[in-house]
N, C-alpha and C positions, 0 to 999 in steps of 0.2 A: 827674566835674571833666576839662575839656577841657585839652588840651597846646596850647602855642605853634604847634607843628607842625601841628598838626590844623586849626587857625585859618588859619593859612596856606596849607594845602592848599585850604581850605573857600573862599578867597579868590582862590585861583587857579583854580577852578570857575565862579568868577561868569562868567556867560552875560551877554555887551554885545553887542547889536545892532551888526554893522558892523565887530566886531573879528575878524579873520581866526584867530587862535590866542592861547592864555593858555601862560605858561609857568609850571609850579610851580618849587620850589626846585631840585629835581634835574635839569630842565632848560632851566633858564637857558643860553642859547647864547654860546659865545664871541663870535660875529660875527653880527648880524642878518642874515637872507635877505630881501632886498628884497621877494621875491615872497609872503612870508608878513606883509605889512603890511598894516594895521594889526595892533599884537601888545600884549599886556599882559605884565609881568613882574614877578612878584613878589620885592621886595629888601629884606629887613630889615636895609638899611643906608641910609645916604644915598646920594644920586644925584649930588649937587652939590657943591662946595664951600659951606660953609655960610653963608658971607659972602653969596653970590649967594643963597640962600633969602629968599623972603619972611616965611617963618617959622623961626626958630631954634629950635622947640623940641624937644627929645627925650625919649625916655622917662624917667620918674622912677624907674624899678626897683622894688625890694621896698617896701611900704608894708605896715604891721600896725598894728592901733588899738593902743591904750595899754594894752588887757585882754589877758593873757596867752592867754584861749580865745576872742579876736576873730577877725574875719576877717582872713586875710591874703590878699592881693592884690598884683599886679605890673602896671605899665603899660608897655606896649611902644608902640614907634612903628615903624609899617612903611610903606614906600612900594610902590607898585602903579604900575609907570611903565606908561604909554600911549605907544608909539613909533608914530607915524603915516608918516612921510617923510623920507628924507633932506633936511637942509636945501636943498640944491643941486637936487633932483630937481624936474624939471617947470619950471613958469615962475616959481619962487622962492618965498619965503614965504608971501606973498599965496594963492597958488593952493590952500595947503594949509588956511588958516583956517575955511574952512565945515565943512571935514571935521571937522578938530579940536573944532570948536563943537559937531557934531552927533554926535561921540563922546562927549564929556563931558556932554551931556545924556543919552544913552543910559546911559552909566557910573552916573550919578546915580540912574537911574530904577531899574537892577538892584540897585544896593545897597540903596535904599529899599526893595526888597521883602524883603529878609532884612538886618537892621541888625545883629543879632548873630552873623552865620553861622552858623544854626541852632542857637543857644542855645550856643555856643561861650564869648561873652562876657558878661561881668556888666551891661554897658552898652551901649546901642547905639553903634556904634564912631562916632568923630568924625571928619569927612574934612576935610582940606583941601585945595583945588584950586590948582595952581600951573601955568598953563600956560607954556610957553616953548621953549625949544631945550636939548635935553639930549645929551650925550655919551656916545657908548656905542661904545668899542672903537675910538677916534680918528675917528669920524664924528660928525658934528652933525645930529641929528633933531628934528624939529619935533614935539612932543608935551606931556604933561602927567602931572605927579607928582601921585598922588592918596596925599596921608600920612595915613596912619589912626593916629587914637591908641585903643587897646584896654587895657581892665581886665579882668584875668582872674585868677582863684582860682589859688594855688599848692597 
């Protein structure tokens, strides 16, 4: 049986063409070094006000089949935040859109190659894609939140 932590680490090890650095839980920086962009951050929490989210779903927590000997599973919602560039960098938002879209395509190619994160998930990950502007340490970044829904054994 895999742990939530091991699945988060597997997600942080996802190799995405064009991404400079991946941050695991223990490595998530307080401030983003612009020289290390684009970057991916594993965040097992919401990245924006839920009212701004396109999808307001959250993990359903612990589920058990009605039989006492039934499988026990948990559903987690995890954010994998892609940060491309500060909103004000360069010639504005429009200049970053081609890079953002190319990185979104590369991300989906990478995750599609290992949809259960090395067998850590009971089912293939469900990924919702939310491109937009994301605030991180008082700076607004062009990016994309990949919102994963995972079902795992307990």
